[in-house]
N, C-alpha and C positions, 0 to 999 in steps of 0.2 A: 504494500500500500504506500503509494507516494502521491502527494498532492495536498491541496488545501480545500477544506469544506467550510461552508459558512452556514451557521445556524443563527437565527435571530430570535431574541426574546423580546416580548412586549408586555409591559405590566400596565394594567388599567386599575386605578384605584377610585372607588366611589364612596363618598361620605354622605350619610343620611343621619342627621342628629348626632348621636354619640356612637353610632355604629359605622365601621369602615369595612368594606369588602374589597378584595383584590382578585384579579384574574391574571395569571402569568401564562402567556401564550408562547409556545415554541414552534417555530417553523424552520424546516430544513428540507434539503433535497430528498433525502430518504427517510426522514423522521416523520413525514406527514405533518399533522398539526396536533399538538397535545395542549391541554389547558389544565392548569393547577388552580385551585381555589383556596382562599384564606380569608379570615375575618378577625376583627378585634372589636371589643365593646368597651367603652369607657364607663366605668361605674360612676354613679351619681356622687359618690364620696371622693372620687379622684379628680384632680385638676384636669380640665379638658385641654390637652396638648395634642392637637391634630397630627403633628409630625410623628409622635410616638405610635399612634394608632395606624398611621400609614406604614411605618416600618414593620410593626407586628403583622399586619395583614399581608404585606408584600412578602415577608419572610415565610409566613405560613403557606402562601400560594406557591413560592419557589420550592418549599419543602415537599408539598404535595406533588409538584411537577417532577422533582427529582426521584420520588418514590415510584412514580409512573414509569420513568425512564429505566430505573433499576428492574422493575417488574418486566418491562418489555425486553430488556437485555437478557434476563433470566430465561424468558420464554424462547428467545432466539437461540441462546446457548443450548437449551434442552432440545430444540428442534434440530440443531446442527449435530450435536453429539449423541442424541438419543439417550442421554443420561440426566437424571434429576439434578438440579442445582440446589445444594443444601444451604450455602451461605455465599453472599456477595459482600465484599468489603465496601463500606460506605465511605 
């Protein structure tokens, strides 16, 4: 394998009141399109700092996306080797 591939991620953050949701969308030549979701809620007793909610929701969306990629990789390995994948290092 020689060459360069480009995968693009786009994060969309939506704030409604004290709740923030995020979608992390991955696009690539062979990756198709995957979407990870995350959210954060600011408690009434907490100071409302929107940047913190954005960071938490985005991090959770990227975490969801990374788990989907690991799951897909495990399925591809199993299809190629015809052996179960027990553990993938994160």
